[in-house]
Structures are given as structure tokens and as C-alpha cells.
C-alpha positions, -999 to 999 in steps of 0.1 A, spaced: 0 -1 4 13 38 -10 7 69 0 11 102 -16 46 117 -11 29 151 8 15 125 31 46 101 36 66 127 57 92 101 71 91 64 83 91 78 119 55 86 113 43 60 88 22 46 112 2 78 123 -7 84 88 -17 53 78 -43 53 112 -52 91 99 -62 74 63 -82 47 82 -101 71 101 -103 92 73 -116 70 48 -142 59 72 -156 92 76 -159 96 37 -183 64 34 -211 84 60 -234 99 38 -240 138 43 -271 143 60 -274 112 79 -290 129 110 -305 119 144 -317 147 170 -333 137 203 -341 164 233 -354 148 261 -357 161 295 -335 190 289 -306 165 276 -297 157 239 -286 132 218 -270 137 181 -258 119 153 -250 143 131 -230 144 97 -224 176 77 -259 192 88 -268 229 85 -264 242 123 -293 261 119 -312 230 107 -297 212 142 -314 242 162 -348 243 145 -352 207 155 -342 212 190 -365 239 192 -394 219 171 -391 192 198 -384 213 229 -410 240 216 -388 268 230 -379 300 206 -346 307 192 -338 345 191 -309 356 174 -287 341 146 -259 323 140 -227 340 136 -212 318 115 -233 296 99 -219 261 84 -226 222 84 -220 200 117 -207 166 125 -208 155 157 -222 124 174 -228 121 211 -258 105 231 -278 119 265 -255 151 269 -269 178 292 -282 210 268 -252 235 279 -228 210 272 -243 200 241 -244 238 230 -208 241 234 -202 215 219 -225 222 186 -222 264 186 -183 265 195 -170 300 203 -210 319 197 -222 329 230 -261 319 239 -281 317 270 -307 291 284 -344 308 295 -364 285 315 -403 287 324 -419 285 355 -423 248 350 -390 244 349 -394 239 306 -369 249 284 -388 287 268 -362 304 244 -323 302 234 -310 332 223 -279 334 205 -256 362 213 -234 375 179 -222 405 191 -184 413 204 -171 390 236 -147 403 262 -116 383 271 -126 340 272 -142 321 301 -158 288 304 -191 280 289 -215 276 322 -250 272 328 -275 268 359 -297 240 358 -338 246 349 -359 253 382 -381 228 396 -416 229 390 -436 260 417 -403 280 417 -397 313 399 -386 307 363 -350 310 358 -330 330 335 -294 313 329 -267 334 320 -248 335 290 -212 321 289 -204 357 278 -216 374 309 -188 356 328 -157 370 304 -181 402 307 -177 399 344 -141 392 345 -129 423 325 -104 441 346 -101 477 345 -83 502 363 -98 520 402 -81 544 425 -94 562 456 -118 546 486 -129 512 458 -90 507 455 -80 508 494 -109 485 501 -103 460 474 -63 467 480 -53 465 441 -53 491 413 -75 472 392 -107 453 397 -131 430 379 -169 438 368 -173 416 391 -161 426 419 -172 461 419 -209 447 411 -204 426 447 -191 457 461 -218 479 456 -240 450 468 -223 442 499 -206 473 511 -213 487 545 -203 522 533 -225 543 508 -195 564 494 -177 534 484 -205 514 472 -214 545 452 -176 552 438 -177 511 426 -210 513 403 -195 545 387 -165 530 382 -181 499 364 -206 526 348 -175 545 331 -156 513 319 -189 498 302 -200 527 285 -161 543 275 -150 510 257 -168 497 227 -165 460 234 -177 461 266 -205 487 255 -215 464 224 -210 429 246 -232 443 272 -259 457 247 -258 423 225 -269 404 258 -296 427 267 -310 433 237 -313 390 237 -334 391 268 -370 402 274 -378 424 297 -392 399 323 -362 382 319 -337 404 327 -361 415 358 -358 379 367 -318 380 361 -316 414 387 -336 404 415 -312 369 413 -286 389 413 -294 421 437 -326 408 454 -346 434 479 -318 462 458 -326 452 423 -355 481 417 -325 502 432 -298 489 408 -317 493 380 -334 526 388 -290 540 389 -291 526 353 -323 542 339 -309 577 353 -273 575 355 -267 558 321 -250 580 298 -260 555 266 -294 561 258 -301 524 249 -292 516 286 -317 541 297 -344 525 280 -339 488 284 -334 500 325 -366 520 324 -390 490 310 -372 467 334 -378 486 364 -416 488 352 -411 451 353 -396 453 391 -420 477 402 -452 455 391 -439 422 404 -441 407 367 
């Protein structure tokens, strides 16, 4: 058996080349378009050979009765095979680097999958929360990009720097400092520092707007309640009244109404 010269790199790699040839040959025997897509109990089983990713998502949406929001950043064909994998892990494999979110209803059923196509900030492992059980408030699963957004570091100074013992802090640290700091002056400055960083950086601003626009007002209200608890209205009111970005003010005003109405 012979191999083309460009694959015969040398005797020391002959075995590896042969093995790769066997694998490639087996893959070539698979017919394009072969597909198995099964969604059940928030888990996914697939057997796909060069199937358009958009069609895979459409079938997941059909079986789960969930809504796909947004668009694929890079429409492409996928080849994948796995069985009974948690949906978040399965989507990580299928979507690659595209960020997404999972939104569940009050009964714990999947309600929507927002696809986030804007800029991302830094990198962070994907993560998800499990759906709420029946009878509990509906759960909004933060997108993977939110972890990267909260991990983005900015320079800080004054009382906030003294409190944290550093001249840099992540947006997540600043948010938690505002939420838990007993000194209102330090808390207010930490919030202003975060606002300034997001509004002044095109990347941070774009990533934040992209995520916000892929949630309904009710979903965002639940996210803020989950983070800030009884201070959710206060936080959203500050954004609505103090942000210099009109899109943030508009979105925050609508979310505030949701919080105030309890819906």
C-alpha cells in the first residue's frame, strides 16, 4: 500500500499517517445529511454528518417548543455524535465559540435560546444553571459571555482601590462591592467605576447591549432580582437615571417597570 509523497513525511510517522487515512476513509463513507436529533429532559442526543447548524437548532426548538432568538454568527455544517448530554454541554459542542443563553419557564421547561452574536470580552469557560423545578420562579440562565464580561478588569483608584487592595478590579468585583459594602460612598464609587468602564469601551458596551437585547424585559428583571435581591429596583433605577448610553437608559426603564409591577 502506498501513500502520496506529501503524506509520507517519514518512516517515523508512517503509522500515524496510516491511522489517519483509515479514519478519514471511514468518515468519507458516511453520507452527508445523516441525522439523529433527540431532545428529552433537557438532554440532547445527536448523530450528525455535515448537517446545517441552523437546521439542528430548528429541530431542537421544535422538539422542546422553545424559541430560537438571534442569528448564528457563522452558519456552517456540523458533524457530531454524542448521547444523552446535558443541553448546555451539547450546545457548547455544537455552537463552538458563539455565546448563547438558556431561558426556562416556571415549570422548568426550556422556553428560549438566545444566540448572542456581538463582541465578546476576554474568554471564560461556558457555564449554566439548571432549570427551576416546577412551582419555583422561572430561571434565566446567564450566557457564557456574561462570565467573561464580569471578569473584565479595569483600573480603579481612591476608596474603592483601598477597599479592594488593588489598582485593578473586575466588573464582577465592583458589582459585588456595591451590593455588600456598608459604606455608601465606596459603594457608589464602585458602581460609577463600572459604568464608566462599560460605557467608555466599545467592546464592553457592545457585549453588554448584545446580551441585554436578547432578553425580554421580564427575563432581565429576573436576572436583576437573582443578583441584587431586594436592591434590584435600586440598581436598575440608577442605570435608568445615570447611564450616559441611551440604549441602556431605555432598557433599564422598561425593566424597572417590570420590577415595580412584580411581573
